[in-house]
Each structure stands twice: as structure tokens, then as C-alpha cells.
N, CA, C and O of each residue as an XYZ file, in Angstrom:
468
protein
N     -32.018    -11.866      5.056
C     -30.666    -12.403      5.131
C     -29.736    -11.534      4.285
O     -30.089    -11.107      3.186
N     -28.553    -11.287      4.817
C     -27.555    -10.478      4.139
C     -26.251    -11.247      4.106
O     -25.783    -11.739      5.133
N     -25.671    -11.348      2.930
C     -24.339    -11.930      2.803
C     -23.384    -10.852      2.314
O     -23.693    -10.108      1.384
N     -22.223    -10.779      2.951
C     -21.234     -9.771      2.624
C     -19.942    -10.433      2.193
O     -19.515    -11.419      2.793
N     -19.320     -9.900      1.163
C     -18.046    -10.435      0.711
C     -17.088     -9.284      0.434
O     -17.338     -8.437     -0.424
N     -15.985     -9.272      1.180
C     -14.963     -8.263      0.979
C     -13.968     -8.708     -0.081
O     -13.758     -9.902     -0.297
N     -13.373     -7.746     -0.724
C     -12.295     -8.020     -1.672
C     -11.418     -6.783     -1.776
O     -11.777     -5.709     -1.293
N     -10.280     -6.944     -2.405
C      -9.396     -5.815     -2.646
C      -8.168     -5.768     -1.768
O      -7.275     -4.953     -2.000
N      -8.102     -6.629     -0.758
C      -6.915     -6.659      0.081
C      -5.697     -7.127     -0.704
O      -5.804     -7.919     -1.641
N      -4.540     -6.619     -0.298
C      -3.327     -6.949     -1.050
C      -2.105     -6.551     -0.247
O      -2.221     -5.974      0.834
N      -0.949     -6.858     -0.772
C       0.324     -6.378     -0.239
C       0.665     -5.082     -0.959
O       0.703     -5.044     -2.189
N       0.913     -4.026     -0.202
C       1.200     -2.721     -0.799
C       2.346     -2.075     -0.037
O       2.528     -2.330      1.154
N       3.111     -1.245     -0.719
C       4.214     -0.555     -0.078
C       3.721      0.641      0.735
O       2.665      1.202      0.440
N       4.477      1.025      1.747
C       4.096      2.243      2.500
C       3.917      3.419      1.557
O       4.690      3.614      0.620
N       2.876      4.199      1.829
C       2.533      5.317      0.966
C       1.588      4.952     -0.167
O       1.088      5.830     -0.870
N       1.345      3.677     -0.343
C       0.468      3.226     -1.418
C      -1.001      3.332     -1.075
O      -1.374      3.798      0.001
N      -1.828      2.890     -2.008
C      -3.280      2.979     -1.863
C      -3.928      1.645     -2.199
O      -3.390      0.843     -2.963
N      -5.085      1.433     -1.614
C      -5.925      0.284     -1.924
C      -7.373      0.708     -1.845
O      -7.724      1.615     -1.091
N      -8.215      0.049     -2.627
C      -9.651      0.220     -2.484
C     -10.267     -1.132     -2.166
O     -10.185     -2.074     -2.954
N     -10.881     -1.206     -1.002
C     -11.572     -2.417     -0.586
C     -13.038     -2.324     -1.000
O     -13.635     -1.248     -1.003
N     -13.595     -3.469     -1.346
C     -15.000     -3.550     -1.718
C     -15.732     -4.492     -0.783
O     -15.171     -5.474     -0.298
N     -16.978     -4.180     -0.542
C     -17.863     -5.015      0.277
C     -19.140     -5.229     -0.527
O     -20.018     -4.367     -0.556
N     -19.233     -6.358     -1.164
C     -20.395     -6.697     -1.998
C     -21.469     -7.326     -1.121
O     -21.205     -8.291     -0.404
N     -22.667     -6.782     -1.179
C     -23.767     -7.283     -0.362
C     -24.782     -8.014     -1.222
O     -25.257     -7.484     -2.226
N     -25.109     -9.231     -0.823
C     -26.151    -10.001     -1.492
C     -27.413     -9.853     -0.669
O     -27.628    -10.575      0.305
N     -28.247     -8.901     -1.077
C     -29.449     -8.578     -0.327
C     -30.306     -7.652     -1.165
O     -29.810     -6.957     -2.053
N     -31.603     -7.647     -0.875
C     -32.493     -6.707     -1.562
C     -32.813     -5.503     -0.682
O     -33.683     -4.696     -1.008
N     -32.097     -5.393      0.440
C     -32.350     -4.273      1.334
C     -31.076     -3.455      1.587
O     -30.884     -2.903      2.670
N     -30.225     -3.390      0.579
C     -28.942     -2.702      0.746
C     -29.131     -1.257      1.199
O     -28.388     -0.769      2.050
N     -30.122     -0.575      0.633
C     -30.305      0.840      0.944
C     -30.734      1.080      2.392
O     -30.641      2.205      2.882
N     -31.195      0.054      3.070
C     -31.625      0.210      4.460
C     -30.547     -0.224      5.446
O     -30.796     -0.297      6.649
N     -29.368     -0.505      4.948
C     -28.279     -0.996      5.793
C     -27.267      0.092      6.117
O     -26.861      0.869      5.252
N     -26.870      0.129      7.387
C     -25.703      0.898      7.795
C     -24.491      0.004      7.548
O     -24.464     -1.151      7.972
N     -23.496      0.546      6.862
C     -22.311     -0.240      6.526
C     -21.117      0.283      7.315
O     -20.898      1.491      7.406
N     -20.365     -0.622      7.869
C     -19.162     -0.257      8.615
C     -17.971     -1.075      8.124
O     -18.117     -2.221      7.698
N     -16.815     -0.473      8.191
C     -15.555     -1.174      8.000
C     -14.830     -1.238      9.345
O     -14.777     -0.270     10.104
N     -14.276     -2.421      9.601
C     -13.516     -2.660     10.816
C     -12.183     -3.276     10.414
O     -11.996     -3.688      9.269
N     -11.258     -3.335     11.369
C     -10.016     -4.050     11.109
C      -9.532     -4.729     12.390
O      -9.853     -4.311     13.502
N      -8.763     -5.771     12.195
C      -8.275     -6.522     13.338
C      -6.883     -7.052     13.064
O      -6.599     -7.618     12.009
N      -6.031     -6.850     14.047
C      -4.678     -7.378     14.042
C      -4.643     -8.547     15.015
O      -5.263     -8.466     16.076
N      -3.947     -9.621     14.697
C      -3.889    -10.771     15.628
C      -3.485    -10.343     17.034
O      -2.523     -9.599     17.226
N      -4.247    -10.831     18.013
C      -3.951    -10.507     19.391
C      -4.565     -9.219     19.886
O      -4.431     -8.874     21.060
N      -5.244     -8.498     18.992
C      -5.889     -7.234     19.382
C      -7.369     -7.286     19.067
O      -7.830     -8.111     18.279
N      -8.100     -6.388     19.699
C      -9.533     -6.332     19.462
C      -9.820     -5.720     18.095
O      -9.054     -4.908     17.576
N     -10.940     -6.137     17.538
C     -11.383     -5.548     16.281
C     -11.756     -4.087     16.535
O     -12.396     -3.771     17.538
N     -11.357     -3.202     15.626
C     -11.656     -1.786     15.821
C     -12.404     -1.222     14.619
O     -12.211     -1.655     13.482
N     -13.255     -0.255     14.898
C     -14.037      0.392     13.858
C     -13.160      1.357     13.070
O     -12.412      2.146     13.647
N     -13.261      1.285     11.769
C     -12.496      2.166     10.889
C     -13.364      3.303     10.358
O     -12.989      4.473     10.430
N     -14.515      2.945      9.831
C     -15.387      3.953      9.222
C     -16.813      3.412      9.160
O     -17.056      2.206      9.224
N     -17.736      4.348      9.035
C     -19.162      4.008      9.009
C     -19.853      4.909      8.001
O     -19.514      6.086      7.874
N     -20.823      4.353      7.284
C     -21.646      5.171      6.401
C     -23.104      4.816      6.634
O     -23.483      3.645      6.610
N     -23.910      5.833      6.858
C     -25.317      5.607      7.164
C     -26.119      5.380      5.893
O     -25.596      5.463      4.782
N     -27.391      5.093      6.080
C     -28.271      4.895      4.935
C     -28.455      6.187      4.143
O     -28.839      6.153      2.974
N     -28.181      7.321      4.780
C     -28.296      8.612      4.106
C     -26.956      9.110      3.572
O     -26.870     10.202      3.009
N     -25.902      8.294      3.755
C     -24.599      8.682      3.242
C     -23.765      9.495      4.201
O     -22.725     10.028      3.814
N     -24.198      9.604      5.447
C     -23.395     10.312      6.442
C     -22.215      9.423      6.832
O     -22.380      8.235      7.107
N     -21.046     10.008      6.850
C     -19.826      9.238      7.061
C     -19.145      9.623      8.369
O     -19.093     10.796      8.738
N     -18.629      8.622      9.057
C     -17.847      8.839     10.267
C     -16.587      7.993     10.174
O     -16.584      6.901      9.607
N     -15.502      8.540     10.758
C     -14.210      7.869     10.671
C     -13.519      7.811     12.025
O     -13.695      8.685     12.875
N     -12.728      6.756     12.202
C     -11.860      6.691     13.370
C     -10.763      7.736     13.220
O     -10.356      8.081     12.110
N     -10.301      8.224     14.348
C      -9.280      9.277     14.317
C      -8.020      8.838     13.576
O      -7.353      9.654     12.940
N      -7.698      7.559     13.658
C      -6.424      7.124     13.075
C      -6.441      7.176     11.549
O      -5.387      7.084     10.920
N      -7.616      7.321     10.949
C      -7.644      7.415      9.483
C      -7.082      8.753      9.006
O      -6.563      8.852      7.894
N      -7.186      9.777      9.849
C      -6.540     11.081      9.606
C      -6.774     11.608      8.197
O      -5.865     12.176      7.592
N      -7.968     11.428      7.674
C      -8.292     11.935      6.342
C      -7.732     11.110      5.209
O      -7.850     11.499      4.047
N      -7.125      9.979      5.518
C      -6.534      9.141      4.471
C      -7.545      8.186      3.846
O      -7.376      7.765      2.702
N      -8.604      7.840      4.597
C      -9.566      6.833      4.165
C     -10.886      7.496      3.792
O     -11.276      8.502      4.385
N     -11.572      6.922      2.803
C     -12.891      7.392      2.414
C     -13.820      6.198      2.251
O     -13.527      5.260      1.510
N     -14.938      6.251      2.952
C     -15.959      5.206      2.819
C     -17.038      5.718      1.871
O     -17.382      6.900      1.889
N     -17.562      4.829      1.052
C     -18.627      5.207      0.126
C     -19.514      4.000     -0.122
O     -19.197      2.879      0.276
N     -20.625      4.253     -0.786
C     -21.553      3.171     -1.107
C     -22.189      3.431     -2.463
O     -22.393      4.579     -2.859
N     -22.496      2.362     -3.160
C     -23.104      2.426     -4.491
C     -24.322      1.518     -4.477
O     -24.196      0.293     -4.507
N     -25.489      2.119     -4.431
C     -26.726      1.331     -4.342
C     -26.942      0.478     -5.588
O     -27.438     -0.645     -5.494
N     -26.577      0.997     -6.738
C     -26.791      0.255     -7.978
C     -25.970     -1.030     -8.006
O     -26.362     -2.017     -8.629
N     -24.820     -1.004     -7.321
C     -23.929     -2.160     -7.300
C     -24.051     -2.958     -6.008
O     -23.381     -3.978     -5.850
N     -24.890     -2.514     -5.089
C     -24.999     -3.176     -3.779
C     -23.623     -3.340     -3.132
O     -23.317     -4.375     -2.539
N     -22.813     -2.311     -3.258
C     -21.426     -2.424     -2.820
C     -21.012     -1.180     -2.026
O     -21.364     -0.051     -2.367
N     -20.267     -1.427     -0.976
C     -19.628     -0.346     -0.233
C     -18.126     -0.444     -0.451
O     -17.583     -1.513     -0.728
N     -17.470      0.708     -0.316
C     -16.045      0.758     -0.596
C     -15.307      1.446      0.548
O     -15.868      2.243      1.301
N     -14.029      1.102      0.643
C     -13.139      1.833      1.539
C     -11.886      2.163      0.742
O     -11.060      1.291      0.472
N     -11.756      3.420      0.373
C     -10.565      3.892     -0.315
C      -9.533      4.261      0.739
O      -9.807      5.076      1.620
N      -8.360      3.672      0.654
C      -7.310      3.904      1.644
C      -6.068      4.440      0.938
O      -5.518      3.795      0.045
N      -5.641      5.614      1.348
C      -4.474      6.252      0.761
C      -3.391      6.438      1.811
O      -3.652      6.377      3.013
N      -2.164      6.666      1.337
C      -1.038      6.938      2.230
C      -0.940      5.878      3.331
O      -0.844      6.199      4.516
N      -0.966      4.640      2.922
C      -0.967      3.536      3.883
C       0.378      3.425      4.596
O       1.433      3.715      4.032
N       0.302      3.002      5.837
C       1.495      2.777      6.656
C       1.490      1.330      7.155
O       0.452      0.670      7.111
N       2.628      0.831      7.625
C       2.650     -0.535      8.168
C       1.645     -0.745      9.298
O       1.179     -1.864      9.512
N       1.311      0.316     10.016
C       0.327      0.214     11.101
C      -1.080     -0.060     10.589
O      -1.965     -0.402     11.374
N      -1.297      0.083      9.300
C      -2.610     -0.221      8.715
C      -2.738     -1.698      8.355
O      -3.801     -2.139      7.919
N      -1.677     -2.455      8.534
C      -1.726     -3.887      8.252
C      -2.723     -4.564      9.184
O      -2.633     -4.434     10.405
N      -3.670     -5.287      8.599
C      -4.734     -5.926      9.374
C      -5.638     -6.697      8.428
O      -5.533     -6.575      7.207
N      -6.522     -7.488      9.006
C      -7.640     -8.029      8.245
C      -8.790     -7.023      8.354
O      -9.174     -6.616      9.451
N      -9.320     -6.640      7.222
C     -10.393     -5.657      7.170
C     -11.719     -6.372      6.913
O     -11.839     -7.193      6.004
N     -12.698     -6.039      7.734
C     -14.023     -6.639      7.652
C     -15.064     -5.556      7.395
O     -14.929     -4.429      7.871
N     -16.093     -5.902      6.646
C     -17.245     -5.016      6.596
C     -18.400     -5.675      7.361
O     -18.492     -6.899      7.459
N     -19.254     -4.838      7.883
C     -20.445     -5.303      8.582
C     -21.635     -4.478      8.124
O     -21.487     -3.386      7.575
N     -22.812     -5.026      8.361
C     -24.040     -4.333      7.985
C     -25.100     -4.583      9.036
O     -25.181     -5.669      9.609
N     -25.909     -3.572      9.282
C     -27.044     -3.728     10.177
C     -28.123     -2.748      9.752
O     -27.845     -1.727      9.122
N     -29.337     -3.070     10.101
C     -30.450     -2.165      9.837
C     -30.576     -1.207     11.015
O     -30.372     -1.591     12.166
N     -30.908      0.016     10.721
C     -31.036      1.032     11.759
C     -31.922      0.558     12.905
O     -33.046      0.109     12.684
N     -31.415      0.659     14.115
C     -32.206      0.356     15.298
C     -32.330     -1.120     15.620
O     -32.940     -1.483     16.626
N     -31.762     -1.976     14.786
C     -31.869     -3.410     15.042
C     -30.507     -3.974     15.441
O     -29.461     -3.502     14.996
N     -30.553     -4.995     16.289
C     -29.317     -5.518     16.859
C     -28.576     -6.462     15.925
O     -27.362     -6.626     16.056
N     -29.266     -7.076     15.000
C     -28.636     -8.088     14.149
C     -27.578     -7.438     13.276
O     -27.822     -6.428     12.616
N     -26.394     -8.045     13.289
C     -25.275     -7.545     12.488
C     -24.779     -8.685     11.610
O     -24.588     -9.809     12.075
N     -24.576     -8.381     10.352
C     -23.999     -9.349      9.433
C     -22.542     -8.966      9.159
O     -22.195     -7.787      9.096
N     -21.699     -9.995      8.999
C     -20.270     -9.779      8.793
C     -19.785    -10.493      7.540
O     -20.302    -11.542      7.157
N     -18.793     -9.903      6.921
C     -18.090    -10.575      5.856
C     -16.956    -11.415      6.420
O     -16.745    -11.466      7.632
N     -16.237    -12.068      5.531
C     -15.182    -12.993      5.969
C     -13.838    -12.300      6.144
O     -12.913    -12.875      6.717
N     -13.725    -11.071      5.657
C     -12.485    -10.317      5.829
C     -11.563    -10.396      4.634
O     -11.598    -11.350      3.857
N     -10.738     -9.374      4.504
C      -9.731     -9.341      3.446
C      -8.433     -8.795      4.044
O      -8.447     -7.815      4.790
N      -7.324     -9.432      3.712
C      -6.040     -9.087      4.322
C      -5.393     -7.913      3.603
O      -5.257     -7.899      2.380
N      -5.003     -6.933      4.399
C      -4.229     -5.800      3.899
C      -2.865     -5.829      4.592
O      -2.783     -5.809      5.820
N      -1.817     -5.875      3.805
C      -0.469     -5.877      4.341
C       0.301     -4.716      3.729
O       0.407     -4.595      2.508
N       0.834     -3.872      4.593
C       1.613     -2.717      4.142
C       3.061     -2.952      4.567
O       3.386     -2.942      5.754
N       3.906     -3.158      3.586
C       5.292     -3.500      3.880
C       6.163     -3.197      2.678
O       5.730     -3.308      1.531
N       7.389     -2.815      2.957
C       8.346     -2.584      1.885
C       9.164     -3.854      1.615
O      10.029     -3.857      0.738
């Protein structure tokens, strides 16, 4: 069983930065692929970034080098550093976790990011 809890969402001005955290309550953190997603009301949830168990990182094109995903095994936590935020980044951000090759996906409850002046 894996429980995920996101934090770090906030109201920030355009051009600002935020770091989101995804705390995992599990003893198998190192075997989990971690992903960040986001969703705007009325739209489908979209993938933002992914980090593999080996630390390989992939990003959606819209991040344009502004976002960095990372993981800390000692803290059982994954992070999403977001810089140069724009109003288009406003969304609820979710983290998910799954074990390689397995269909089961665990989700957090989400954290709200609002970019507005």
C-alpha cells in the first residue's frame, strides 16, 4: 500500500517559483515510478513530468525547461520545482506512483497552484 500527500501549492505571481512535494508513506519508495500531473476544471488531467526508479526524467513540452522533477529516497519524497510560472500553469497538481510493469497506480489528493497578479 502506498499513500501519497502533496504539498507546496500556493498563490504566486507570474514569473514566480514554487516547489511542490509528494510525500510517500511506503517502504518501497525506491521501486516506484513517480509522476506529476495537473488538471484544470473542465479539462483532462495531463502529465507534467516523470522520474524513473533510476532517476531518469521526462517532461511535457509545455514545461519548456522551467520545471525540474527530483526524488529523495531518504525522505521518501518527490519534488517538482517550478520556475517562471505563468497563469497557464494554474491547476491542481497531483503526484502518482506505480511500480514498474504493474498497472496499479496510487494518487495523492492534489495541491492547488494559482498563478495570478
